[in-house]
N, C-alpha and C positions, 0 to 999 in steps of 0.2 A: 927225260923231259929237261929243259931250263926253268928257272925260277920263273923268268917273265911270261913263258908257256904256259906254266900251272896257274899263273894269276890269270893271265888272257882267258885260258879257259875254264877258272872260276866264275869269272863275271859274266863271260858267254855264255854258260847254260842257264844261269839263272836269269838273265836279261830275257833269254829266249823263251823259258817257261814261262815267264810274266806276259810276255805279247803272246804266247799261244792260250793261257788263261783268258788274258783280256779278249783274244779273237773268237774263241769258243763261245764266251760270253754273249759276245756282241753276234755272232751269226746264230746263236739260237733263241735268243732275244728277239732277234726281228724276224722269227716265224709266229710269236707268239699272237699274232693278228689272224691265224688260220681259221679262226671261226666266221669272220668277216670274211674272207676271200672264198669259203665256202658256198656262204650263204648267195653272196654278188656276183661269183664267177661259175660256180657249180650247181647253182640253184637250189642249193639244199636245205631243206627246213630248219630253224635254228636250234630247236631239239635235237635232230639228227646230228648237227652241226658240234654241239656241242659234247655230245656223246663220242663223238670220232676224235675230238680234241682230249677228252679226260682217259680215251683207250690209249692215246700216244704217249700221254704224261707217264700212265699207269707201267706203259711198256717201258718206258725211259727210268722208272724207277725200279724194275724188276732187273733190266739188264744189268748194272752193275753189280747184283748180289748174286746171280747166276754165274755170269762172266765170271766175276773174281776170286770165286772158287776154284774153276776150273782152269783158266790161265793163270792166274797169279802162282799156282803149285806146280806147274808144266812149262810156263812161256816167261812170265817176267812181265813187267810193268811197260816197258819200253816198245815189244812188238804190239802190246794190245793199243796202246795209244796211235802207234803208227797204221795199224788196221783200222781203228775208230774213226780217227780222222778222216781216212781216205773214204771210209762208209761213209761218214757225214757230208764230204764233198760231194760226193755223187748224188746223194739224196737231194742236196741245195741246187746241183746243177739242173738235176731232174724236175724239181720243183719249178726254176726260173722258164723251163722250159714249157713247162702246164701252162704260166701263164702268159709266154710268148707266144706261143701256136695256137692259133683258135682251134684247129683240130684236135687239139688234145682237152677241148672244154667244150661245152655245150652252146647252142646259140642263147645271147644275151635274151631274159626275160623281159617283155615290154615293160613300161612303168603302168601300175594299175593291174596288170593282167593276173588272172589265177591259175591260169593254163601255161606253165613254164616247159621248155624241155629238159626232160631228165638226161642226166650222163647216161653214154653207153657202156658197156660191161668193159671193152678196151679203155676209155677215159677214165673208169673208175679204178682198172686194176693199175695206170699209169700214177693215180694220185696215191693207191694204196701204196703202192710199191716205195714210191719218193718217203713218204710219211713213215714206213716201216723202216728201212734205211736211215733216216733222221734218228728214230728212238734208237736203234740200235749203235748208232755213230755216238749220237750224243751222249747214252748211259756209258758208255764205254772209255769217252773221252775226258767227263767232267772230273769225275774222283780219281779215275787212274792216274790223271796227271799230277795229283798233288801228292801220291805214292810215290811216282817217280821224283817227284820234285825233290821228297824227304828223304830220299835214296841218295841224294846227293851230298848230305850234309852225315857227320858222325855225331856231334855232339846234340843231346835233346835241344839245349837251348837256341841252338840254331835252327833245329826243327821247327820248336815253337814260332821263332819268329817267321819263318819260312809259311807256314801256315796262315799267321795273323797276315801278310802281306798277298799270300793264293786268295784270300777273301777280299780283300782291298782290288785287286786286277778284276776279281770276278766279276763284282758288282760296278766297278768303273766302266768294264765292258758293257755291261747290262744297260747303263743309263744312255747310251746315244741308239741303242738296240730298240729300247722302249719309246724312243721320243722320234728322234730323227729318223731311222728306218720305217717305222709304221707311219709317220707323217708321210712320207715319201711314197708309203705303197696307197696310201687312202687319197690324197691329191695328185700324185703325177703318174705314177703307173706301178701296177704289181710288179710286172718284170723287173724293171729298175731296182726296186725293192727287195724282192729276191736275188735279183742280181748281187745287190752289196751284201747280201748274206755269203753268195757264194763266194766272192772275193775275199771276205773274209776267212771263209773255209778253207781258199787255198792258202792263206797266210797261216792258217792252224797246221794245216800238211806242211808246208815247208819248214816252218819256224822250227819243230824238233828233228827234222832231216837235217839241218844244217849243222846241230850240234851234237848230233849221233854219235861222232869220234872220241866227244871229250866225255860224254854221261858214264858215271857210275852205274854199272848194270849188275847188282847180286845177284846171285845164282837163285831159281825157285826155290821155295821151301815147301815141300810136300807135308811137314808136318801141321802147318797150319790148315790145311785142307783135310788131312785126316782127322784132326780133332774134332772140326765141325762136324765129320760125318759118324765119329763115335759118341758125339753129343746126342743128334737124332736118330740113331739107330734103336735103342730101345723103344723110345715111343713107337716106333713106325712100324715095327717089326716082333717077331716073337723071339725070345733068347737074348735079344742085344750082345753086347761084347765086352767079355770080360776085359779089365784094363786095372792094374796095379799101378798103386800110386807113384811107384817109381817110374811105371811106363808114361803115367801121365805126366809126368815133369820131363820125362825125355822127350816126348813127342810136343811137349810146349816150346822145347827149345831153351829150357831154364840152364841145363848142364850139359855137356859134350857127352855124347853117347861111349860108354865104357868108363866112365866117370862116375862114383858113386854120389849121390844129392847130399848136400849137408840140411840140416836143421832149416837153413834160411831158404833153401830151394823147395821145400815141401810146400804144398799150398794151405793157406789158413784155413781156420772151419769157418770163415765168414760165407764161404759158398760151398758148404759140406752138401747143400740140397742138389747142387748141381751135380758134382763128384758123387753122390750117391747115385743121380739118374744113370749117368755115364757108367758105371760101374754095376748097375743092378744086373741081375739076368733072371729070365722067369722060367 
């Protein structure tokens, strides 16, 4: 590739990632008003609405931990981001449909009435599917985008700069989501508010795909997932796994396989309790 093409690809990929981060933050923050939506449109009690919201937030926090160990070791960051963004877009479209179509919601509760129509099983199923897809899509997108962006840089200093701008874009996108989008949902229309979130989700899907040919896609490293499995295997089962310090250093990717580690490669004694747990057997 020519120098001009390389420079163009360099700035294009980073601009696309910044737009993607801001858009996903806008889309997710626009759904933060889901408790009010459940109370007003689904006639769900406030306590139950808060519990549903907490479950969705909990799943959103668990998905990156569970998914990163599996997919990062075998697939890589870009396929995860592509799959997660499409999943998030589907959830936002489905959530918009629940607000736009009256058949997907119970009848409005009369003012001052204590007897409100409860959602049917199908209406609850549609709502829960949309929220479940949202948790999976958000959890797989928010932090894997950070990993994919860091992979575009070789120098640690450049990676640190990217992390700083990542959080700038993240919170910059959240500002209109928590203000303008929530205002539209409460004052204008829930369907329009969720539709804005879906539009932002469409940008999130399109942005990474536009720069797919320019991204640097490193090969997945199974050693990182194997290291976590070794770390947790002794307390979870009997016998554990024996792991020689040299094997530990090789698994961490500190040295190349077949090359003897130097004294600088051997882990320090600061985490000897962790190494003891890894190499212990019962």
